[in-house]
C-alpha positions in Angstrom: 0.0 0.0 0.0 2.9 2.4 0.7 4.1 2.2 -2.9 0.6 2.8 -4.2 -0.1 5.7 -1.9 -3.5 4.0 -1.6 -6.2 4.8 0.9 -9.7 3.3 0.7 -12.6 4.5 2.9 -15.6 2.1 2.4 -18.2 4.1 4.4 -17.4 7.3 2.5 -16.9 5.5 -0.8 -13.7 7.3 -1.3 -10.3 6.2 -2.8 -7.1 8.3 -2.6 -4.3 7.2 -5.1 -0.8 8.6 -5.3 1.6 6.0 -6.7 5.2 6.6 -5.6 6.9 3.8 -7.5 7.0 4.3 -11.3 3.8 6.5 -11.3 3.9 6.7 -15.2 3.0 3.0 -15.4 1.6 1.6 -12.1 -0.9 -1.1 -11.1 -1.8 -2.1 -7.6 -4.1 -4.8 -6.1 -7.1 -3.3 -4.4 -9.5 -4.9 -1.9 -12.8 -3.3 -1.1 -15.9 -4.0 1.0 -17.2 -7.0 -1.0 -14.5 -7.9 -3.4 -11.1 -7.2 -5.0 -9.6 -5.8 -8.2 -6.9 -3.4 -9.4 -6.2 0.3 -9.7 -3.8 1.5 -12.4 -2.3 4.7 -13.7 -0.7 5.3 -17.1 0.9 8.6 -18.0 1.9 9.2 -21.6 2.8 12.7 -23.0 0.0 15.0 -21.9 -2.5 12.3 -20.9 -3.1 10.5 -17.6 -5.4 7.5 -17.4 -6.6 6.0 -14.2 -8.5 2.7 -14.3 -10.3 0.9 -11.6 -11.3 -2.8 -12.3 -13.2 -5.2 -10.1 -12.2 -8.8 -10.6 -14.8 -10.0 -8.0 -17.7 -8.2 -6.4 -18.5 -4.5 -6.9 -17.0 -1.2 -5.7 -19.2 1.8 -5.1 -17.2 5.0 -5.5 -18.4 8.5 -4.8 -15.0 10.3 -4.7 -11.6 9.6 -6.3 -8.6 11.6 -5.1 -5.5 11.7 -7.2 -2.1 13.2 -6.4 -1.7 16.3 -8.5 1.1 18.8 -9.1 -0.9 21.4 -10.8 -3.0 24.3 -9.5 -5.7 24.1 -12.1 -8.0 21.1 -12.5 -8.0 19.5 -15.9 -11.0 18.3 -17.8 -11.8 14.8 -16.8 -13.6 12.2 -19.0 -15.1 9.2 -17.2 -15.7 6.2 -19.5 -18.6 3.9 -18.6 -20.1 6.6 -16.4 -22.8 8.9 -17.8 -23.3 11.2 -14.8 -21.5 14.5 -14.2 -18.1 14.6 -12.5 -17.1 17.6 -10.4 -13.3 18.2 -10.5 -11.5 20.3 -7.9 -7.9 20.8 -7.0 -6.6 21.5 -3.5 -3.5 20.9 -1.4 -1.7 18.6 -4.0 -4.8 16.5 -4.7 -7.2 16.4 -7.6 -10.6 15.4 -6.4 -13.2 13.8 -8.8 -16.7 13.8 -7.2 -19.4 11.8 -8.9 -23.0 13.1 -8.5 -24.2 9.5 -7.9 -21.9 6.7 -6.7 -20.3 4.8 -9.6 -20.7 1.0 -9.5 -17.5 -0.7 -10.7 -18.0 -4.3 -11.6 -16.1 -7.0 -13.5 -18.0 -6.0 -16.7 -18.0 -2.2 -16.0 -14.6 -0.8 -15.1 -14.1 2.9 -14.5 -11.6 4.7 -16.7 -10.8 8.3 -16.1 -8.9 10.3 -18.7 -7.2 13.6 -17.7 
């Protein structure tokens, strides 16, 4: 967990993710309330992609916090999620807040492009 900079809060449906080891191409095992899966980050040129996949069970996510060096929040595109995403930037974190919790399942991963 230390290399992933990963913090999961099930009651709050929040994940904070700040990979410290090779953040440009990083994947970590993730356990959640009723299952497990992976969280990964790929950084190529000017694009950052964060993907959450459930291998078993489902993950409900209301807030995703990502380590962020900038001061201005980028545009975020969430694949497999139709609802609005509020993006804010404070204290070295980029916070993506979903209007309704996202259900991440084996057949419906969540992919965020920044």
